[in-house]
C-alpha positions in Angstrom: 275.3 125.8 164.4 276.2 125.1 167.9 274.0 124.3 171.0 273.2 127.3 173.0 275.8 127.6 175.8 275.2 130.2 178.6 277.0 128.6 181.6 280.5 130.3 182.0 281.7 127.3 184.1 280.9 125.0 181.2 282.7 127.4 178.8 285.9 127.1 180.9 285.5 123.3 181.3 285.0 122.9 177.4 287.8 125.4 176.6 290.4 123.3 178.6 289.2 120.1 176.8 289.3 121.9 173.4 292.9 123.1 174.0 293.9 119.6 174.9 292.3 118.2 171.7 295.0 117.0 169.2 293.5 118.8 166.3 293.9 122.2 168.3 297.2 121.3 169.9 299.0 121.3 166.6 298.0 125.1 166.3 299.3 125.7 169.8 302.5 124.2 168.6 302.7 126.1 165.4 301.5 129.4 166.6 302.7 129.6 170.2 305.6 127.2 170.1 303.9 124.9 172.7 304.4 121.3 171.3 303.7 119.3 174.5 301.6 121.5 176.8 298.7 119.9 178.8 296.1 122.3 180.0 295.2 121.7 183.7 292.1 122.7 185.5 291.5 125.7 187.9 294.4 126.2 190.2 295.5 128.7 192.9 299.0 130.1 192.8 300.8 132.3 195.3 302.6 135.2 193.8 305.8 136.9 195.0 303.5 139.6 196.5 302.0 137.0 198.9 298.7 137.2 197.1 296.9 134.0 196.1 295.5 134.0 192.6 293.1 131.6 191.0 293.4 130.9 187.3 291.0 129.3 185.0 293.6 126.9 183.5 297.4 126.4 183.3 300.1 124.3 181.7 303.8 124.1 181.5 306.2 124.7 178.6 309.1 122.7 179.7 309.2 124.0 183.3 307.8 127.4 182.5 304.3 128.2 183.7 301.7 129.3 181.2 298.4 130.8 182.5 295.0 130.6 180.8 292.2 133.1 181.5 288.7 132.5 180.0 286.1 135.1 179.4 282.7 134.2 178.0 280.6 137.1 176.7 276.9 137.0 175.5 277.4 140.3 173.7 279.7 141.7 171.1 281.6 143.9 173.8 285.2 143.1 173.5 287.6 142.4 176.4 288.8 145.8 177.9 292.2 147.0 178.9 291.6 146.8 182.6 291.0 143.1 182.5 294.1 142.5 180.5 296.1 144.6 182.8 294.9 142.6 185.8 295.8 139.4 184.1 299.2 140.9 183.1 299.9 141.6 186.8 298.9 138.1 187.9 301.3 136.6 185.2 304.2 138.7 186.6 303.3 138.1 190.2 303.5 134.2 189.9 306.5 134.5 187.6 304.6 132.8 184.7 306.3 132.8 181.2 303.2 134.4 179.7 299.5 134.1 179.5 296.8 133.1 177.1 293.3 135.0 177.1 290.6 132.7 175.7 287.4 134.6 174.9 284.3 134.5 172.7 285.1 138.0 171.4 288.1 140.0 170.4 290.1 142.6 172.3 289.4 146.4 172.5 292.2 148.5 171.2 293.6 149.4 174.6 293.5 145.7 175.6 295.3 144.8 172.4 298.1 147.3 173.3 298.3 145.6 176.8 298.4 142.2 175.2 301.2 143.1 172.8 303.3 144.8 175.5 302.9 142.0 178.0 303.2 139.0 175.6 299.5 137.8 176.3 298.3 135.7 173.5 294.7 135.6 172.2 292.5 132.6 171.3 288.9 132.9 170.5 286.6 130.0 171.2 282.9 130.2 170.0 280.6 130.7 173.0 278.5 127.7 172.2 281.5 125.3 171.7 281.7 122.0 173.5 284.5 119.4 173.9 283.0 117.6 170.7 281.7 120.5 168.7 283.8 123.7 168.5 285.1 126.6 166.5 288.5 128.1 167.5 290.2 131.1 165.9 293.8 132.2 166.3 293.4 135.9 165.2 297.1 136.8 165.4 297.8 134.2 162.8 294.6 134.4 160.6 293.9 130.7 161.3 290.7 128.8 162.5 289.7 125.2 163.1 286.3 123.6 163.6 285.3 120.1 164.3 281.7 118.7 164.5 280.4 115.2 165.4 276.8 115.8 164.3 275.0 116.8 161.1 275.5 120.4 160.1 274.1 122.3 157.2 273.0 119.2 155.3 276.5 117.5 155.5 275.8 114.0 156.9 278.1 111.1 157.7 278.3 107.6 156.1 276.3 104.8 157.5 275.0 107.1 160.2 278.2 106.8 162.3 279.5 109.7 164.3 282.6 111.0 162.8 284.5 114.2 163.1 284.9 116.6 160.2 287.4 119.4 160.2 286.4 122.2 157.8 288.9 124.1 155.4 288.5 127.3 157.5 291.7 129.0 156.4 290.8 128.4 152.7 287.4 129.7 153.3 288.6 132.8 154.9 291.1 133.6 152.2 288.3 133.1 149.6 286.0 135.4 151.4 288.6 138.1 151.5 289.5 137.7 147.8 285.7 137.9 147.0 285.3 141.0 149.0 288.3 142.6 147.2 286.9 141.7 143.8 283.9 143.7 144.8 285.9 146.6 145.6 285.4 146.1 149.4 288.5 146.0 151.7 287.1 143.6 154.2 289.2 141.0 156.3 287.0 140.3 159.3 284.3 137.8 158.9 282.0 136.0 161.4 282.4 132.4 162.4 279.1 131.7 160.7 280.3 133.3 157.4 283.5 131.4 157.4 281.8 128.1 158.1 279.2 128.7 155.4 282.1 129.4 152.9 283.9 126.2 154.1 280.8 124.0 153.4 280.6 125.4 149.9 284.3 124.4 149.4 283.6 120.9 150.7 280.5 120.5 148.4 282.5 121.5 145.3 
């Protein structure tokens, strides 16, 4: 689906570009109330403790600081509570409004409790995403967005030109959930690949 991406530095770079993409920014506005945020590159901030902290990205909501932390994992192990607790401390120490954790996987149950208590928001960006080909999920809001500028699964573009296609991911997810319920299975968690395949079916209908 996406080119194999193993460089965590590239993951951070692409994540910043993806969050600044106009197709994704509308979800930041809708879900996080961040209508005009511009995500900046790595930066060091000095906290009230006197400690200097480097973050993977940041932006401002009006004059309020928002911190971004990126975690790329090659396995299905979810982000743990110790990592979220450390991020929560940095957010408080530099007096940021809140933080956004961007990861290839979800959160462990303890990490989810920390995120909820400390108002840390979650965004999942597929580990092989680039600034042109990406899959982004907003788990708290049951929304996803994907964009591709090359051929995928037999879907090609007119005249061989390079265009971007946004897939009906939310509709695809809802249809997968309904299909599972019709089979007597109470399932709501589907992989990126399953959602994309269902979205391609919808587009082909």
